[in-house]
C-alpha positions as CSV (number, residue, x, y, z in Angstrom):
1,M,25.1,-73.3,23.7
2,A,22.5,-76.1,24.0
3,T,22.9,-79.2,21.9
4,Q,20.0,-80.2,19.7
5,F,17.9,-83.0,21.2
6,Q,17.8,-86.2,19.0
7,P,15.1,-88.6,20.0
8,R,16.1,-92.3,20.4
9,I,13.5,-94.6,18.8
10,I,13.8,-98.3,19.5
11,G,12.1,-100.9,17.2
12,I,11.1,-104.3,18.6
13,G,9.6,-107.1,16.6
14,G,9.6,-109.4,13.6
15,T,10.2,-113.1,13.8
16,L,13.1,-115.5,13.8
17,R,12.8,-115.6,10.0
18,P,15.1,-112.9,8.5
19,G,13.1,-110.5,6.3
20,S,9.7,-111.4,7.6
21,S,6.9,-109.0,6.7
22,S,6.7,-107.7,10.3
23,E,10.4,-107.0,10.3
24,Q,10.3,-105.3,6.9
25,A,7.6,-103.0,8.1
26,L,9.5,-102.3,11.3
27,R,12.7,-101.5,9.4
28,Y,10.8,-99.2,7.0
29,A,9.2,-97.3,9.9
30,L,12.6,-96.9,11.6
31,Q,14.1,-95.6,8.4
32,R,11.3,-93.0,8.2
33,A,12.0,-92.0,11.8
34,A,15.7,-91.7,11.1
35,A,15.0,-89.6,8.0
36,Q,13.1,-87.2,10.3
37,G,16.1,-86.9,12.7
38,A,15.8,-89.8,15.1
39,L,18.5,-92.1,16.3
40,T,17.2,-95.6,15.8
41,E,18.0,-99.1,17.0
42,I,16.3,-102.4,16.0
43,I,15.9,-105.5,18.1
44,T,14.6,-108.3,15.9
45,G,15.3,-111.9,14.9
46,D,17.8,-113.7,17.1
47,A,18.0,-110.7,19.5
48,L,14.4,-111.4,20.4
49,D,15.0,-115.1,21.0
50,L,14.9,-114.7,24.8
51,P,14.3,-117.1,27.6
52,A,10.7,-117.3,28.7
53,Y,10.0,-114.4,31.1
54,V,9.6,-115.6,34.7
55,A,8.4,-112.9,37.1
56,E,10.0,-114.4,40.2
57,A,13.4,-114.8,38.5
58,P,13.8,-113.0,35.2
59,A,16.7,-114.2,33.0
60,K,19.8,-112.1,33.1
61,T,21.3,-112.9,29.7
62,E,23.2,-110.5,27.5
63,K,20.3,-110.3,25.1
64,V,17.9,-109.4,27.9
65,A,20.3,-106.8,29.2
66,R,20.5,-105.2,25.7
67,L,16.7,-105.1,25.4
68,V,16.1,-103.6,28.8
69,E,18.8,-101.0,28.3
70,A,17.5,-100.1,24.9
71,L,14.1,-99.5,26.4
72,R,15.5,-97.5,29.3
73,S,17.2,-95.1,26.8
74,A,14.3,-94.9,24.4
75,H,12.3,-91.7,23.9
76,G,9.9,-93.7,21.7
77,V,9.2,-97.3,20.7
78,I,7.9,-99.0,17.6
79,V,6.6,-102.6,18.0
80,S,5.8,-104.8,15.1
81,S,4.2,-108.3,15.5
82,P,2.8,-110.9,13.3
83,G,-0.7,-112.1,14.2
84,Y,-0.5,-115.7,15.4
85,H,-3.9,-117.3,15.8
86,G,-5.5,-113.8,16.2
87,S,-3.1,-112.3,18.7
88,I,0.4,-111.0,19.3
89,S,3.3,-113.5,18.8
90,G,4.6,-115.1,21.9
91,M,8.1,-114.0,21.1
92,V,7.2,-110.3,20.9
93,K,5.0,-110.5,24.0
94,N,7.8,-112.2,25.9
95,A,10.2,-109.4,24.9
96,L,7.7,-106.8,26.1
97,D,7.3,-108.6,29.4
98,Y,11.0,-107.9,30.1
99,A,10.1,-104.2,30.4
100,E,9.4,-105.2,34.0
101,G,13.2,-104.6,34.4
102,L,12.4,-100.9,34.2
103,R,9.9,-101.1,37.2
104,G,12.1,-99.1,39.5
105,S,13.3,-96.5,36.9
106,K,12.4,-92.8,36.9
107,F,10.1,-93.6,34.0
108,P,8.9,-97.2,34.9
109,Y,8.0,-99.6,32.1
110,L,7.2,-97.5,29.0
111,D,5.9,-94.5,31.0
112,G,6.2,-91.3,29.0
113,R,7.0,-93.0,25.7
114,A,5.0,-92.9,22.5
115,V,4.6,-96.4,21.1
116,G,3.8,-97.0,17.4
117,L,2.2,-100.4,16.8
118,I,2.3,-102.5,13.6
119,A,0.5,-105.8,13.1
120,C,0.3,-108.1,10.1
121,A,-1.3,-111.4,9.4
122,Q,-2.6,-113.5,6.5
123,G,-6.1,-112.0,6.8
124,W,-7.5,-108.7,8.1
125,Q,-9.4,-110.2,11.1
126,A,-6.2,-111.6,12.7
127,A,-4.2,-108.4,11.9
128,V,-6.8,-106.1,13.5
129,S,-7.3,-108.3,16.6
130,T,-3.5,-108.4,17.0
131,L,-3.3,-104.6,17.0
132,A,-6.1,-104.4,19.6
133,T,-4.2,-106.8,21.9
134,M,-0.9,-104.9,21.4
135,R,-2.7,-101.6,22.4
136,Q,-3.9,-103.3,25.6
137,V,-0.4,-104.6,26.4
138,I,1.2,-101.1,25.8
139,H,-1.5,-99.4,28.0
140,A,-0.6,-102.0,30.8
141,L,3.0,-101.0,30.5
142,R,2.0,-97.3,30.8
143,G,3.1,-96.5,27.2
144,W,1.1,-94.1,25.0
145,P,0.0,-95.9,21.8
146,T,0.1,-93.5,18.8
147,P,-3.3,-92.5,17.3
148,I,-2.4,-94.4,14.2
149,G,-1.8,-98.1,14.4
150,V,-0.8,-99.9,11.2
151,V,-2.3,-103.2,10.1
152,F,-1.7,-105.0,6.8
153,N,-2.7,-108.3,5.2
154,T,0.2,-110.4,4.1
155,A,-2.1,-112.5,1.8
156,L,-1.9,-109.4,-0.5
157,P,1.1,-108.1,-2.4
158,V,2.7,-105.8,0.2
159,F,6.5,-105.5,-0.3
160,E,8.7,-105.3,-3.4
161,E,12.4,-105.5,-2.6
162,D,11.7,-104.3,1.0
163,I,9.7,-101.3,-0.1
164,P,6.1,-101.3,1.0
165,E,3.3,-100.6,-1.4
166,P,2.3,-96.8,-1.4
167,T,-0.6,-96.9,1.1
168,L,1.3,-99.0,3.7
169,A,4.4,-96.8,3.2
170,K,2.4,-93.7,3.9
171,Q,0.9,-95.2,7.0
172,L,4.3,-96.3,8.3
173,E,5.6,-92.8,7.7
174,V,2.8,-91.2,9.6
175,L,3.3,-93.7,12.5
176,A,7.0,-92.9,12.7
177,G,6.2,-89.2,12.6
178,Q,3.8,-89.5,15.5
179,V,6.3,-91.4,17.6
180,L,8.9,-88.7,16.9
181,E,6.6,-85.8,17.4
182,F,5.5,-87.0,20.8
183,S,9.1,-87.6,21.8
184,L,10.0,-84.0,20.9
185,M,6.9,-82.6,22.6
186,R,7.7,-84.6,25.8
187,H,11.3,-83.4,25.7
188,R,10.3,-79.7,25.3
189,A,7.8,-80.0,28.1
190,G,10.5,-81.5,30.4
191,A,13.0,-78.7,29.5
192,E,10.4,-76.0,30.1
193,S,9.5,-77.5,33.5
194,A,13.2,-77.7,34.5
195,A,13.7,-74.1,33.4
196,A,10.7,-72.9,35.5
197,I,12.2,-74.4,38.7
């Protein structure tokens, strides 16, 4: 009897400040993914405080190893970044650069994985430009950005006791659902291909 497939969704993002808006949004999206049947793991805060990525000699710390192994085991990824001066935060970009550790894997970088993207900033312009940059980075890593990307303006009331306002909550739920749906479709396609051999 075959066991039921349970997608593993990894969340990466936030800031070093516990409970930042980007972390709250990421946690909520992962909660929605878990409610739909996913196994989830979050890498945020201190776990993202990694040495600067150096291509010629990447750091081999325990935190780096945890991040790379989490990405290796992921069927889908959700990334949440604050917009710093109109672009992705250096800390989140540095973490994504460590996906180079998957270069020699069967599915290198983020190949074959849906990636949901969340961007926030104190203003719509910075949030939207951050999302656009994140999409380019994920494309470069061979990931599949979900059709919906979520942006929100932290200059407006957004969270109340870690619960997003209704419009944002719905968008995060749709994003989580798209990451999960793609992961399930990808798994079914692989299982059907194996059965046909």
